[in-house]
KOLLO-695141 format. One record per atom (N, C-alpha, C): atom name; y, x, z; chain. Coordinates in Angstrom, 3 decimals, always signed. Layout:
<nodes>
+-------+----------+----------+----------+--------+
| atome |       yy |       xx |       zz | chaine |
+-------+----------+----------+----------+--------+
|    CA |        Y |        X |        Z |      A |
...
+-------+----------+----------+----------+--------+
</nodes>
This chain:
<nodes>
+-------+----------+----------+----------+--------+
| atome |       yy |       xx |       zz | chaine |
+-------+----------+----------+----------+--------+
|     N |  +89.935 |  +93.958 |  +88.483 |      A |
|    CA |  +90.883 |  +94.268 |  +88.218 |      A |
|     C |  +92.531 |  +94.917 |  +88.218 |      A |
|     N |  +92.891 |  +95.982 |  +88.040 |      A |
|    CA |  +94.002 |  +96.622 |  +88.201 |      A |
|     C |  +94.694 |  +96.970 |  +88.007 |      A |
|     N |  +95.825 |  +96.284 |  +88.123 |      A |
|    CA |  +97.023 |  +96.510 |  +87.253 |      A |
|     C |  +97.166 |  +97.482 |  +86.760 |      A |
|     N |  +96.857 |  +98.735 |  +85.962 |      A |
|    CA |  +97.872 |  +99.306 |  +85.434 |      A |
|     C |  +96.750 |  +99.320 |  +83.960 |      A |
|     N |  +95.332 |  +98.326 |  +84.429 |      A |
|    CA |  +94.127 |  +98.020 |  +83.126 |      A |
|     C |  +95.144 |  +97.982 |  +82.242 |      A |
|     N |  +95.507 |  +97.009 |  +82.659 |      A |
|    CA |  +96.811 |  +96.519 |  +81.389 |      A |
|     C |  +97.501 |  +96.581 |  +80.661 |      A |
|     N |  +98.001 |  +98.282 |  +81.134 |      A |
|    CA |  +98.794 |  +99.549 |  +80.232 |      A |
|     C |  +97.825 |  +99.734 |  +80.021 |      A |
|     N |  +96.743 | +100.001 |  +79.683 |      A |
|    CA |  +96.155 | +100.821 |  +79.374 |      A |
|     C |  +95.129 |  +99.992 |  +78.687 |      A |
|     N |  +94.500 |  +98.826 |  +78.743 |      A |
|    CA |  +93.688 |  +97.995 |  +77.470 |      A |
|     C |  +95.491 |  +97.507 |  +76.418 |      A |
|     N |  +96.569 |  +97.668 |  +76.858 |      A |
|    CA |  +97.044 |  +97.110 |  +76.110 |      A |
|     C |  +97.710 |  +98.412 |  +74.493 |      A |
|     N |  +97.802 | +100.269 |  +76.074 |      A |
|    CA |  +97.226 | +101.087 |  +74.699 |      A |
|     C |  +95.814 | +101.343 |  +73.489 |      A |
|     N |  +95.356 | +100.975 |  +73.896 |      A |
|    CA |  +93.882 | +100.665 |  +73.801 |      A |
|     C |  +94.211 |  +99.706 |  +72.350 |      A |
|     N |  +94.253 |  +98.343 |  +73.013 |      A |
|    CA |  +94.514 |  +96.935 |  +71.295 |      A |
|     C |  +95.546 |  +98.323 |  +70.777 |      A |
|     N |  +96.504 |  +98.549 |  +70.718 |      A |
|    CA |  +97.692 |  +98.975 |  +70.113 |      A |
|     C |  +97.371 | +100.042 |  +69.018 |      A |
|     N |  +96.607 | +101.521 |  +69.944 |      A |
|    CA |  +96.373 | +102.207 |  +69.400 |      A |
|     C |  +96.211 | +103.109 |  +68.772 |      A |
|     N |  +94.683 | +102.558 |  +69.895 |      A |
|    CA |  +92.692 | +102.928 |  +69.029 |      A |
|     C |  +93.009 | +103.469 |  +68.476 |      A |
|     N |  +92.417 | +103.328 |  +67.536 |      A |
|    CA |  +92.897 | +102.975 |  +65.614 |      A |
|     C |  +93.633 | +104.672 |  +65.811 |      A |
|     N |  +94.660 | +105.578 |  +66.061 |      A |
|    CA |  +94.498 | +106.273 |  +65.667 |      A |
|     C |  +94.247 | +107.435 |  +66.634 |      A |
|     N |  +94.504 | +108.652 |  +65.676 |      A |
|    CA |  +94.325 | +110.061 |  +66.404 |      A |
|     C |  +95.147 | +111.182 |  +65.988 |      A |
|     N |  +95.165 | +111.399 |  +67.711 |      A |
|    CA |  +96.535 | +112.543 |  +68.306 |      A |
|     C |  +96.631 | +113.645 |  +68.440 |      A |
|     N |  +96.656 | +114.651 |  +68.936 |      A |
|    CA |  +96.318 | +116.087 |  +69.187 |      A |
|     C |  +97.208 | +115.857 |  +70.751 |      A |
|     N |  +96.301 | +116.985 |  +71.270 |      A |
|    CA |  +97.488 | +117.314 |  +72.802 |      A |
|     C |  +98.754 | +117.845 |  +72.600 |      A |
|     N |  +98.383 | +118.035 |  +71.522 |      A |
|    CA |  +99.999 | +118.765 |  +71.205 |      A |
|     C | +101.011 | +117.930 |  +71.640 |      A |
|     N | +100.621 | +116.331 |  +70.538 |      A |
|    CA | +101.193 | +115.463 |  +70.654 |      A |
|     C | +101.842 | +114.415 |  +72.497 |      A |
|     N | +100.172 | +114.386 |  +73.073 |      A |
|    CA |  +99.944 | +114.044 |  +73.922 |      A |
|     C | +101.159 | +114.903 |  +74.651 |      A |
|     N | +101.382 | +116.099 |  +74.942 |      A |
|    CA | +102.115 | +116.310 |  +75.944 |      A |
|     C | +103.150 | +116.804 |  +75.579 |      A |
|     N | +103.876 | +116.618 |  +74.345 |      A |
|    CA | +104.971 | +116.117 |  +74.267 |      A |
|     C | +106.040 | +114.614 |  +74.869 |      A |
|     N | +105.166 | +113.700 |  +74.429 |      A |
|    CA | +104.707 | +112.563 |  +74.913 |      A |
|     C | +105.325 | +112.598 |  +76.852 |      A |
|     N | +104.243 | +113.243 |  +77.474 |      A |
|    CA | +104.053 | +113.253 |  +78.597 |      A |
|     C | +105.542 | +113.958 |  +79.200 |      A |
|     N | +106.037 | +114.554 |  +78.695 |      A |
|    CA | +107.197 | +115.498 |  +78.707 |      A |
|     C | +108.630 | +114.656 |  +78.689 |      A |
|     N | +108.547 | +113.585 |  +77.346 |      A |
|    CA | +110.368 | +113.699 |  +76.821 |      A |
|     C | +109.977 | +112.164 |  +78.430 |      A |
|     N | +107.955 | +111.564 |  +78.430 |      A |
|    CA | +107.841 | +110.265 |  +79.430 |      A |
|     C | +108.852 | +110.637 |  +80.816 |      A |
|     N | +108.764 | +112.134 |  +81.501 |      A |
|    CA | +108.742 | +112.611 |  +82.808 |      A |
|     C | +110.709 | +112.534 |  +83.347 |      A |
|     N | +110.502 | +113.319 |  +81.360 |      A |
|    CA | +112.283 | +113.243 |  +81.551 |      A |
|     C | +113.233 | +112.151 |  +81.369 |      A |
|     N | +112.386 | +110.793 |  +80.764 |      A |
|    CA | +113.929 | +110.054 |  +81.003 |      A |
|     C | +112.606 | +109.045 |  +82.597 |      A |
|     N | +112.264 | +109.716 |  +83.212 |      A |
|    CA | +111.173 | +108.613 |  +84.666 |      A |
|     C | +111.446 | +110.096 |  +85.073 |      A |
|     N | +111.687 | +111.165 |  +86.072 |      A |
|    CA | +111.734 | +111.354 |  +86.647 |      A |
|     C | +111.187 | +111.229 |  +87.960 |      A |
|     N | +111.094 | +110.055 |  +88.246 |      A |
|    CA | +110.576 | +109.869 |  +89.576 |      A |
|     C | +108.398 | +109.714 |  +88.960 |      A |
|     N | +108.208 | +109.893 |  +88.365 |      A |
|    CA | +106.837 | +110.028 |  +88.047 |      A |
|     C | +106.670 | +111.088 |  +87.771 |      A |
|     N | +107.158 | +112.626 |  +87.719 |      A |
|    CA | +106.835 | +113.801 |  +87.540 |      A |
|     C | +105.757 | +114.504 |  +88.499 |      A |
|     N | +105.624 | +113.424 |  +89.261 |      A |
|    CA | +104.076 | +114.274 |  +89.963 |      A |
|     C | +103.221 | +113.529 |  +89.886 |      A |
|     N | +102.979 | +112.242 |  +89.647 |      A |
|    CA | +101.605 | +111.165 |  +88.945 |      A |
|     C | +101.184 | +112.081 |  +87.508 |      A |
|     N | +101.666 | +112.349 |  +86.074 |      A |
|    CA | +102.342 | +112.700 |  +85.393 |      A |
|     C | +101.507 | +114.001 |  +85.409 |      A |
|     N | +102.708 | +114.648 |  +85.936 |      A |
|    CA | +101.409 | +116.352 |  +86.448 |      A |
|     C | +100.504 | +115.958 |  +86.922 |      A |
|     N | +100.135 | +115.534 |  +87.936 |      A |
|    CA |  +98.279 | +114.597 |  +88.654 |      A |
|     C |  +97.289 | +114.805 |  +87.145 |      A |
|     N |  +98.154 | +113.535 |  +86.102 |      A |
|    CA |  +97.061 | +113.551 |  +85.263 |      A |
|     C |  +97.107 | +114.478 |  +84.650 |      A |
|     N |  +98.128 | +114.976 |  +83.229 |      A |
|    CA |  +97.904 | +115.654 |  +82.681 |      A |
|     C |  +96.998 | +117.145 |  +83.929 |      A |
|     N |  +96.467 | +117.132 |  +85.170 |      A |
|    CA |  +96.072 | +118.807 |  +85.935 |      A |
|     C |  +95.037 | +118.276 |  +85.377 |      A |
|     N |  +94.572 | +116.925 |  +85.473 |      A |
|    CA |  +92.707 | +115.481 |  +85.836 |      A |
|     C |  +92.974 | +116.162 |  +84.481 |      A |
|     N |  +93.159 | +115.382 |  +83.270 |      A |
|    CA |  +92.460 | +115.722 |  +81.385 |      A |
|     C |  +92.576 | +116.900 |  +81.339 |      A |
|     N |  +93.534 | +117.968 |  +81.900 |      A |
|    CA |  +92.794 | +119.812 |  +81.397 |      A |
|     C |  +91.708 | +119.951 |  +81.852 |      A |
|     N |  +91.319 | +119.912 |  +83.519 |      A |
|    CA |  +90.389 | +120.963 |  +84.185 |      A |
|     C |  +88.493 | +118.944 |  +83.450 |      A |
|     N |  +88.881 | +118.284 |  +82.949 |      A |
|    CA |  +87.492 | +117.561 |  +82.806 |      A |
|     C |  +86.767 | +118.172 |  +82.919 |      A |
|     N |  +86.547 | +119.089 |  +82.381 |      A |
|    CA |  +85.012 | +120.214 |  +82.052 |      A |
|     C |  +84.518 | +121.215 |  +83.209 |      A |
|     N |  +86.001 | +121.428 |  +83.829 |      A |
|    CA |  +85.257 | +122.294 |  +84.974 |      A |
|     C |  +84.446 | +122.188 |  +85.718 |      A |
|     N |  +82.685 | +123.354 |  +86.069 |      A |
|    CA |  +81.886 | +123.226 |  +86.870 |      A |
|     C |  +82.656 | +123.133 |  +87.893 |      A |
|     N |  +83.354 | +123.307 |  +88.660 |      A |
|    CA |  +83.946 | +123.681 |  +90.611 |      A |
|     C |  +84.028 | +122.580 |  +90.360 |      A |
|     N |  +84.690 | +121.284 |  +89.593 |      A |
|    CA |  +85.254 | +120.823 |  +90.057 |      A |
|     C |  +85.077 | +118.506 |  +90.312 |      A |
|     N |  +83.732 | +118.577 |  +91.288 |      A |
|    CA |  +83.809 | +117.770 |  +91.731 |      A |
|     C |  +83.737 | +116.645 |  +92.507 |      A |
|     N |  +84.192 | +115.158 |  +91.429 |      A |
|    CA |  +84.811 | +114.968 |  +91.184 |      A |
|     C |  +84.117 | +113.180 |  +91.282 |      A |
+-------+----------+----------+----------+--------+
</nodes>
């Protein structure tokens, strides 16, 4: 198990029943980066990856 899995599991356990919009998620990511500028690049990569999940040209 990766260290990050613990945070993901906590997120799922605490908020897994909630429904959110991508607009809400984007705002939370912006706020997080504003408070933690050192994480700007990883958050940007995650957001880009999520945005492009359905792109057929990107084989992951």
